[in-house]
RODO-2510 file (C-alpha; in nm, 4 decimals, decimal comma):
residues 461
     n   res          X          Y          Z
     1     m     8,3133     2,6282    12,0718
     2     v     7,9931     2,6696    11,8635
     3     r     7,8372     2,8867    12,1334
     4     s     8,1325     3,1268    12,1413
     5     w     8,1246     3,1507    11,7628
     6     l     7,7516     3,2393    11,7693
     7     m     7,8179     3,5115    12,0285
     8     v     8,0823     3,6681    11,8042
     9     v     7,8415     3,6686    11,5081
    10     s     7,5653     3,8271    11,7226
    11     l     7,7978     4,1061    11,8420
    12     a     7,9058     4,1785    11,4849
    13     k     7,5437     4,2029    11,3699
    14     l     7,4616     4,4346    11,6614
    15     r     7,7537     4,6603    11,5764
    16     m     7,6461     4,6778    11,2118
    17     f     7,2917     4,7633    11,3202
    18     f     7,4116     5,0576    11,5323
    19     m     7,6376     5,1828    11,2518
    20     a     7,3561     5,1683    10,9987
    21     t     7,1246     5,3553    11,2373
    22     l     7,3856     5,6298    11,2888
    23     v     7,4415     5,6745    10,9158
    24     l     7,0644     5,6900    10,8582
    25     w     7,0218     5,9694    11,1167
    26     l     7,3107     6,1652    10,9631
    27     l     7,1526     6,1400    10,6181
    28     i     6,8166     6,2552    10,7543
    29     g     6,9825     6,5574    10,9193
    30     l     7,1689     6,6497    10,6014
    31     v     6,8544     6,6301    10,3857
    32     f     6,6633     6,8444    10,6385
    33     q     6,9419     7,1047    10,6398
    34     m     6,9525     7,1249    10,2583
    35     t     6,5755     7,1614    10,2474
    36     q     6,5896     7,4533    10,4907
    37     e     6,8643     7,6276    10,2908
    38     s     6,6810     7,5896     9,9599
    39     h     6,3650     7,7259    10,1228
    40     i     6,5547     8,0311    10,2486
    41     l     6,7189     8,1002     9,9142
    42     k     6,3795     8,1149     9,7452
    43     n     6,3151     8,4407     9,9212
    44     s     6,3831     8,7167     9,6660
    45     s     6,4862     8,9723     9,9277
    46     l     6,7575     8,7422    10,0574
    47     k     6,8768     8,6822     9,7028
    48     d     6,9266     9,0565     9,6673
    49     l     7,1311     9,0516     9,9859
    50     i     7,3773     8,7733     9,9096
    51     k     7,3961     8,7832     9,5307
    52     s     7,6092     9,0285     9,3409
    53     t     7,4843     9,3837     9,3204
    54     k     7,6040     9,6418     9,0687
    55     t     7,7039     9,9715     9,2197
    56     d     7,5117    10,1832     8,9687
    57     t     7,1680    10,0494     9,0598
    58     n     7,0938    10,1553     9,4169
    59     d     7,2529    10,3452     9,7013
    60     l     7,4499    10,1299     9,9398
    61     r     7,5033    10,2334    10,3001
    62     i     7,7403    10,0302    10,5111
    63     t     7,8303    10,0582    10,8773
    64     s     8,1303     9,8332    10,9112
    65     m     8,1894     9,5267    11,1247
    66     p     8,3196     9,5668    11,4787
    67     i     8,6932     9,5410    11,5031
    68     t     8,7404     9,1929    11,6406
    69     q     8,9804     8,9103    11,5770
    70     r     8,7173     8,6387    11,6084
    71     t     8,6661     8,4393    11,2915
    72     l     8,3275     8,4968    11,1372
    73     p     8,1137     8,1836    11,0931
    74     k     8,1214     8,0246    10,7498
    75     r     7,7501     7,9423    10,7611
    76     l     7,4869     8,2126    10,7607
    77     a     7,2793     8,2514    11,0728
    78     p     6,8957     8,2292    11,0720
    79     i     6,7048     8,4943    10,8801
    80     r     6,3725     8,6484    10,9661
    81     c     6,1547     8,8467    10,7274
    82     n     5,9043     9,0951    10,8667
    83     n     5,7480     9,1450    10,5265
    84     i     5,8405     9,1255    10,1609
    85     s     6,0172     9,4620    10,1751
    86     e     6,2623     9,3884    10,4571
    87     c     6,4735     9,0929    10,5692
    88     h     6,7260     9,0527    10,8486
    89     l     7,0323     8,8328    10,8558
    90     r     7,2063     8,7816    11,1902
    91     t     7,5511     8,6565    11,2772
    92     p     7,7051     8,6425    11,6250
    93     y     7,8833     8,9715    11,5532
    94     s     7,6607     9,1752    11,3249
    95     e     7,3164     9,2327    11,1809
    96     w     7,2434     9,2974    10,8158
    97     t     6,9253     9,4630    10,6981
    98     r     6,8170     9,4764    10,3355
    99     n     6,5241     9,6954    10,2312
   100     i     6,3326     9,6818     9,9070
   101     d     6,4651    10,0247     9,8067
   102     g     6,8145     9,8762     9,7840
   103     t     6,9520    10,0266    10,1050
   104     a     7,1699     9,7803    10,2942
   105     y     7,2989     9,8257    10,6474
   106     v     7,5536     9,6385    10,8537
   107     e     7,5219     9,7324    11,2185
   108     s     7,7092     9,6055    11,5201
   109     e     7,7896     9,6758    11,8815
   110     g     8,1246     9,6703    12,0520
   111     l     8,4459     9,8629    12,1020
   112     n     8,6688    10,0027    11,8284
   113     q     8,3972    10,0225    11,5671
   114     i     8,4598    10,1825    11,2301
   115     h     8,1399    10,3432    11,1040
   116     c     8,1090    10,3836    10,7284
   117     q     7,8462    10,5089    10,4919
   118     v     7,9191    10,4288    10,1301
   119     k     7,6734    10,5995     9,8978
   120     p     7,7340    10,5372     9,5267
   121     a     7,6029    10,8193     9,3129
   122     n     7,4586    10,7890     8,9652
   123     y     7,7550    10,9119     8,7631
   124     s     7,7954    10,9018     8,3881
   125     s     8,0679    11,0333     8,1623
   126     n     8,0485    11,1172     7,7935
   127     q     8,4227    11,0696     7,7564
   128     a     8,5169    10,7727     7,5374
   129     r     8,7214    10,5370     7,7523
   130     m     8,8885    10,1995     7,7002
   131     f     8,7900    10,0960     8,0536
   132     e     8,4156    10,0363     8,0787
   133     s     8,3382     9,8589     8,4069
   134     l     8,4878     9,6349     8,6728
   135     p     8,4880     9,2572     8,6203
   136     k     8,1991     9,0718     8,7826
   137     n     8,4186     8,9066     9,0482
   138     f     8,5037     9,2509     9,1892
   139     l     8,1541     9,3958     9,1521
   140     e     8,0062     9,1208     9,3688
   141     y     7,9659     9,1803     9,7414
   142     s     8,0917     8,9337    10,0008
   143     r     7,8278     8,7415    10,1933
   144     l     7,9898     8,8575    10,5172
   145     p     8,2280     9,1512    10,5761
   146     t     8,5908     9,0561    10,6391
   147     a     8,8246     9,2934    10,8216
   148     p     9,1959     9,3054    10,7295
   149     p     9,4555     9,2011    10,9907
   150     f     9,5166     9,4220    11,2927
   151     c     9,8265     9,6340    11,3539
   152     g    10,0248     9,7542    11,6513
   153     r     9,9042     9,5134    11,9210
   154     r     9,9517     9,1607    12,0544
   155     g    10,3282     9,1906    12,0415
   156     l    10,3404     9,3872    11,7155
   157     l    10,5222     9,7203    11,6989
   158     s    10,3455    10,0565    11,7107
   159     p    10,4810    10,4101    11,6504
   160     w    10,5053    10,5213    12,0125
   161     k    10,6741    10,8500    11,9184
   162     f    10,3445    10,9722    11,7708
   163     t    10,0801    10,7829    11,9687
   164     e    10,2234    10,9149    12,2953
   165     s    10,2408    11,2726    12,1645
   166     t     9,9643    11,5305    12,2069
   167     k    10,0778    11,7453    11,9136
   168     e     9,8239    11,7905    11,6346
   169     i     9,9359    11,6340    11,3059
   170     w     9,8462    11,7813    10,9676
   171     m     9,9705    11,4994    10,7402
   172     i    10,0660    11,1376    10,8103
   173     f    10,2986    10,9685    10,5624
   174     i    10,2358    10,5927    10,5443
   175     v    10,5609    10,4567    10,4026
   176     k    10,5341    10,1040    10,2610
   177     s    10,8533     9,9304    10,3631
   178     a    10,9843     9,5769    10,4140
   179     t    11,1375     9,4302    10,7270
   180     h    11,4898     9,4144    10,5797
   181     h    11,4769     9,7649    10,4240
   182     m    11,6358     9,9379    10,7218
   183     q    11,8813    10,1308    10,5053
   184     a    11,5910    10,2871    10,3127
   185     r    11,4181    10,3806    10,6382
   186     d    11,7382    10,5342    10,7726
   187     v    11,7801    10,7467    10,4576
   188     i    11,4261    10,8821    10,4992
   189     r    11,4804    10,9543    10,8695
   190     e    11,7932    11,1512    10,7800
   191     t    11,6259    11,3439    10,4934
   192     w    11,2624    11,4429    10,4431
   193     g    11,1390    11,2340    10,7365
   194     s    11,3454    11,4490    10,9716
   195     i    11,1160    11,7494    10,9229
   196     e    10,8628    11,7755    11,2041
   197     s    10,6764    12,0894    11,1001
   198     l    10,6637    12,3426    10,8183
   199     r    10,4897    12,6789    10,8593
   200     g    10,3025    12,5542    11,1634
   201     t    10,1784    12,2276    11,0105
   202     r    10,3153    11,9026    11,1529
   203     f    10,4144    11,5846    10,9729
   204     a    10,4419    11,2266    11,0967
   205     t    10,6164    10,9475    10,9060
   206     l    10,5121    10,5868    10,9759
   207     f    10,6949    10,2879    10,8309
   208     l    10,4456    10,0141    10,7495
   209     l    10,5735     9,6581    10,7971
   210     g    10,4380     9,3059    10,8332
   211     r    10,5508     9,0127    11,0457
   212     t    10,9075     8,8906    11,0225
   213     s    10,9910     8,5360    10,9171
   214     t    11,2461     8,4744    11,1957
   215     s    11,2935     8,5724    11,5588
   216     e    11,6326     8,7268    11,4723
   217     e    11,4664     8,9709    11,2315
   218     q    11,2009     9,0605    11,4887
   219     f    11,4718     9,1297    11,7467
   220     l    11,6401     9,3771    11,5108
   221     l    11,3060     9,5465    11,4360
   222     n    11,2352     9,5773    11,8084
   223     r    11,5705     9,7488    11,8577
   224     e    11,5007     9,9854    11,5671
   225     n    11,1595    10,0851    11,6992
   226     e    11,2982    10,1374    12,0484
   227     m    11,5293    10,4016    11,9015
   228     f    11,2898    10,5756    11,6617
   229     g    10,9304    10,4808    11,7546
   230     d    10,7996    10,5162    11,3979
   231     i    10,7209    10,1554    11,2926
   232     l    10,3676    10,0225    11,2512
   233     q    10,3696     9,6432    11,2246
   234     c    10,0672     9,4471    11,1045
   235     d     9,9630     9,0855    11,1544
   236     l    10,0484     8,9475    10,8098
   237     l    10,3573     8,8046    10,6468
   238     d    10,5722     9,0824    10,5035
   239     e    10,5758     8,9988    10,1328
   240     y    10,5041     9,1837     9,8097
   241     k    10,1737     9,0100     9,7390
   242     a    10,0388     9,1144    10,0810
   243     l    10,0644     9,4874    10,0015
   244     p     9,6874     9,5507     9,9563
   245     l     9,6077     9,3967    10,2941
   246     k     9,9009     9,5751    10,4560
   247     v     9,7844     9,9193    10,3433
   248     l     9,4214     9,8446    10,4349
   249     s     9,5373     9,7204    10,7763
   250     s     9,7066    10,0558    10,8350
   251     f     9,3784    10,2274    10,7381
   252     r     9,2011    10,0128    10,9941
   253     w     9,4532    10,1133    11,2620
   254     l     9,4107    10,4821    11,1781
   255     l     9,0307    10,4639    11,1613
   256     e     9,0292    10,3008    11,5038
   257     g     9,1526    10,6373    11,6309
   258     h     9,5144    10,5637    11,7255
   259     m     9,6273    10,8704    11,5286
   260     t     9,4368    11,1519    11,3597
   261     s     9,5373    11,3867    11,0822
   262     s     9,3936    11,6166    10,8165
   263     y     9,5613    11,4255    10,5317
   264     y     9,7066    11,0785    10,4813
   265     t     9,9702    11,0119    10,2157
   266     v    10,0749    10,6629    10,1044
   267     t    10,4233    10,6315     9,9562
   268     d    10,7203    10,3929     9,9182
   269     d    11,0518    10,3790    10,1026
   270     d    11,2435    10,4740     9,7866
   271     c    11,0663    10,8078     9,7333
   272     v    11,1440    11,1637     9,8459
   273     m    10,8595    11,3953     9,9432
   274     n    10,8706    11,7587     9,8284
   275     l    10,7395    11,8986    10,1556
   276     m    10,7321    12,2601    10,0355
   277     n    10,5086    12,1818     9,7381
   278     i    10,2954    11,9407     9,9444
   279     n    10,2381    12,2119    10,2031
   280     t    10,1401    12,4612     9,9334
   281     f     9,9173    12,2250     9,7311
   282     f     9,7119    12,0842    10,0197
   283     h     9,6689    12,4125    10,2028
   284     v     9,4316    12,5133     9,9263
   285     e     9,0889    12,3686    10,0101
   286     r     9,0650    12,0155     9,8695
   287     y     8,7751    11,7715     9,8365
   288     d     8,7515    11,5226    10,1229
   289     d     8,6053    11,2502     9,8971
   290     v     8,8839    11,2508     9,6368
   291     i     9,2136    11,0623     9,6039
   292     y     9,4930    11,2891     9,4778
   293     c     9,7697    11,1302     9,2702
   294     g    10,1054    11,2838     9,3546
   295     f    10,3091    11,0508     9,1306
   296     i    10,1370    10,9148     8,8162
   297     f     9,7683    10,9558     8,7315
   298     d     9,6967    10,6544     8,5095
   299     q     9,3877    10,6172     8,2898
   300     d     9,3024    10,3176     8,0690
   301     s     9,6105    10,1226     8,1722
   302     k     9,6186     9,7811     8,0071
   303     v     9,6481     9,4720     8,2289
   304     n     9,9968     9,3172     8,2164
   305     r     9,9731     8,9545     8,0961
   306     q    10,3479     8,8853     8,0746
   307     r    10,4148     8,6031     8,3190
   308     k    10,7705     8,7121     8,3990
   309     s    10,6663     9,0660     8,4864
   310     k    10,6503     9,1914     8,8442
   311     w    10,3047     9,3315     8,7670
   312     y    10,1656     9,0212     8,5933
   313     i     9,7946     8,9571     8,6605
   314     s     9,6225     8,6494     8,5188
   315     k     9,2803     8,6476     8,3516
   316     d     9,1437     8,4378     8,6366
   317     v     9,2341     8,7100     8,8865
   318     y     9,1281     9,0078     8,6703
   319     p     8,9340     8,9094     8,3572
   320     g     8,9132     9,2644     8,2187
   321     l     9,1518     9,4145     7,9643
   322     y     9,1900     9,7577     8,1250
   323     y     9,2179     9,8882     8,4808
   324     p     9,0039    10,1710     8,6147
   325     t     9,1809    10,5022     8,6655
   326     f     9,4291    10,4727     8,9524
   327     c     9,7258    10,6423     9,1214
   328     h    10,0655    10,4757     9,0954
   329     g    10,1952    10,3713     9,4354
   330     g    10,4778    10,6257     9,4614
   331     m    10,2419    10,8776     9,6193
   332     w     9,8702    10,9288     9,6665
   333     s     9,6854    11,1314     9,9295
   334     l     9,3370    11,1316    10,0766
   335     q     9,1362    11,2502    10,3751
   336     k     8,9554    11,0428    10,6367
   337     p     8,6100    11,0328    10,4652
   338     m     8,7622    10,8828    10,1507
   339     m     8,9824    10,6493    10,3548
   340     r     8,6730    10,5257    10,5372
   341     d     8,4869    10,4699    10,2099
   342     v     8,7544    10,2586    10,0414
   343     y     8,8257    10,0682    10,3643
   344     c     8,4609     9,9828    10,4109
   345     m     8,4249     9,8783    10,0492
   346     a     8,7257     9,6514    10,0961
   347     e     8,5461     9,4661    10,3773
   348     v     8,2718     9,3560    10,1379
   349     t     8,4849     9,3018     9,8253
   350     q     8,6701     8,9834     9,7359
   351     r     9,0371     9,0522     9,6643
   352     n     9,0690     8,7428     9,4403
   353     e     9,4473     8,7279     9,5032
   354     f     9,4919     9,0673     9,3359
   355     y     9,8196     9,2034     9,4752
   356     l     9,8801     9,5414     9,3067
   357     e     9,7812     9,7601     9,5982
   358     d     9,7714    10,0902     9,4089
   359     v     9,5371     9,9492     9,1423
   360     y     9,3228     9,7663     9,3991
   361     i     9,2709    10,0541     9,6439
   362     t     9,2814    10,3690     9,4300
   363     g     9,1370    10,1940     9,1236
   364     i     8,9092     9,8965     9,1928
   365     l     8,7716     9,9898     9,5368
   366     r     8,7403    10,3554     9,4432
   367     e     8,5624    10,2686     9,1156
   368     k     8,3248    10,0382     9,3029
   369     l     8,1999    10,3378     9,5010
   370     g     8,0041    10,4234     9,1859
   371     r     8,1335    10,7744     9,1210
   372     r     8,3443    10,6925     8,8147
   373     d     8,6424    10,9321     8,7954
   374     s     8,4878    11,2141     8,9968
   375     n     8,6752    11,0948     9,3074
   376     i     9,0295    11,0747     9,1700
   377     l     9,2394    11,3667     9,0469
   378     p     9,6024    11,4364     8,9528
   379     a     9,7958    11,6902     9,1562
   380     t     9,7999    11,9878     8,9194
   381     t     9,8330    12,3638     8,9405
   382     n     9,5524    12,6043     8,8501
   383     s     9,6913    12,6189     8,4956
   384     g     9,6728    12,2390     8,4651
   385     s    10,0448    12,1634     8,4787
   386     k    10,1688    11,8823     8,7044
   387     y    10,2554    11,9767     9,0615
   388     l    10,5851    11,8132     9,1620
   389     l    10,5025    11,6675     9,5014
   390     m    10,7634    11,3897     9,5125
   391     y    11,0764    11,2463     9,3562
   392     y    11,1399    10,8877     9,2474
   393     p    11,4986    10,7825     9,1585
   394     w    11,3982    10,5159     8,9006
   395     d    11,6752    10,2921     9,0317
   396     e    11,6338     9,9606     9,2153
   397     t    11,9989     9,9319     9,3186
   398     n    12,1687    10,0859     9,6240
   399     r    12,2459    10,3908     9,4102
   400     a    11,8853    10,4924     9,4716
   401     y    11,9785    10,5961     9,8270
   402     i    12,2542    10,8227     9,6952
   403     k    12,0102    10,9825     9,4504
   404     m    11,7514    11,0300     9,7246
   405     t    12,0005    11,2036     9,9524
   406     a    12,1254    11,4274     9,6709
   407     k    11,7707    11,5267     9,5759
   408     w    11,6856    11,6081     9,9368
   409     r    11,9848    11,8430     9,9643
   410     k    11,8344    12,0466     9,6786
   411     l    11,4823    12,0376     9,8231
   412     n    11,6083    12,1254    10,1702
   413     r    11,7493    12,4528    10,0389
   414     t    11,3993    12,5555     9,9234
   415     l    11,2561    12,5316    10,2769
   416     p    11,1983    12,8647    10,4557
   417     w    11,4536    12,8190    10,7321
   418     g    11,4081    13,1123    10,9674
   419     i    11,1785    13,2668    11,2280
   420     n    10,8183    13,3763    11,1839
   421     s    10,8264    13,7493    11,2462
   422     s    10,4753    13,7643    11,3929
   423     s    10,4815    13,4605    11,6243
   424     g    10,8529    13,4243    11,6831
   425     e    10,8274    13,0512    11,6084
   426     p    11,0627    12,8793    11,3635
   427     l    10,9095    12,8267    11,0185
   428     v    11,0703    12,4839    10,9908
   429     e    11,1263    12,2442    11,2792
   430     s    11,3284    11,9238    11,2632
   431     y    11,3273    11,6251    11,4913
   432     k    11,6326    11,6035    11,7134
   433     p    11,9263    11,4864    11,5016
   434     q    12,0645    11,1428    11,5711
   435     t    12,3308    11,1410    11,8392
   436     l    12,6664    10,9756    11,7842
   437     h    12,5512    10,6842    12,0011
   438     t    12,2328    10,6394    11,7913
   439     k    12,4290    10,6520    11,4665
   440     q    12,6634    10,3834    11,5961
   441     n    12,3633    10,1662    11,6899
   442     v    12,2137    10,2199    11,3432
   443     k    12,5384    10,1096    11,1788
   444     l    12,5442     9,8019    11,4023
   445     l    12,1832     9,7153    11,3112
   446     l    12,2553     9,7628    10,9406
   447     l    12,5524     9,5299    10,9723
   448     q    12,3392     9,2680    11,1489
   449     w    12,0715     9,2944    10,8765
   450     s    12,3450     9,2426    10,6161
   451     h    12,4689     8,9291    10,7975
   452     l    12,1126     8,7913    10,8149
   453     k    12,0618     8,8539    10,4437
   454     d    12,3905     8,6801    10,3587
   455     a    12,2963     8,3829    10,5775
   456     e    11,9568     8,3507    10,4029
   457     t    12,1277     8,3661    10,0627
   458     n    12,3691     8,0885    10,1624
   459     r    12,0793     7,8721    10,2822
   460     t    11,8951     7,9095     9,9519
   461     i    12,2101     7,8165     9,7612
***
């Protein structure tokens, strides 16, 4: 009895000894790791790389991360310094180089790369402005670039009507929509989205959506895209606060080369495009590094601090009092160089839960390029008056669709319907009108969406 008791005590002591040894080795490893990190951070060149950098100090050149869905490591990889003027930081997917002159590169190898060069210029304005500079949390650069979610693959919908076509497109309309907004999409398809070309320039209208919350909703979206082939679906939940990522994800998809165009216009599914004026305005030579505001050009807009407002932004998210100049989301247009610049800047900028996509992209990211207001302009005539490029019904009820249709009837009469006398080609071409069978299917889908919405309402009650 005594012997067995002594054996139990000996085994317990042995187990405690092994546990203590294991804990000791773990502590030694942790102390060694912290020592190495503190030694690395003493290097001033590395500090310049990972600490915040103001855009008005040095030129910044960025070649973006490869398009990959692998998660970037949270810990930084080893760093080697050739001399005091240059340091390298490596991750499994990229290599950063920081030179003493302030030039920073991010280089990578692989398929579907998006190459960017962002070069802030020294720009100063004598105009007295309420907005002075971006808050520090937006001026800082991320330690590692982060790409927005992908679109149009791995089971997500893509606009096959355009990706499978060889016709050259002059302007792509990126219409921000929601999964259950099929009625709005149908109104656009029946009105301004039905125009394929005007005076030899072709249009393409993409409806930008996120993931659905149920399999029933995804089934209805699949049916809709089978009929029309104009939906681009991205890998993020389709909600209002995801709008910045959704728009940037569409930029990523376009920059990957799935579709090319001379101009890209971002708009909402409750807006009507004035195609005649758009064709006239953008056929005059425009700057390829400027965002053009087709709706509202807003300077010195004060941050909304009313908690019940749809546009409420807290001080923690945006500490400043005023936004930089930006285009309201109803319509803004840009070319590929500017799209690449703001996209690339987004990869190295923390979003900080900021969800107003028009302010974030055309205001914050554009301002961070370091060119002040030289890269954003209102759509105006030569005399300075506003060019009417779009119509907004200012109505959030279903009456908005009636107003949109009525406005399009007026705009449609201004189009030059007829034949070009020199080429014999029609001046205006429309997509094939919906057949009776397609219209019946659309009505059926709208009815099914209505039933789903009613069922969700009953569940919440």
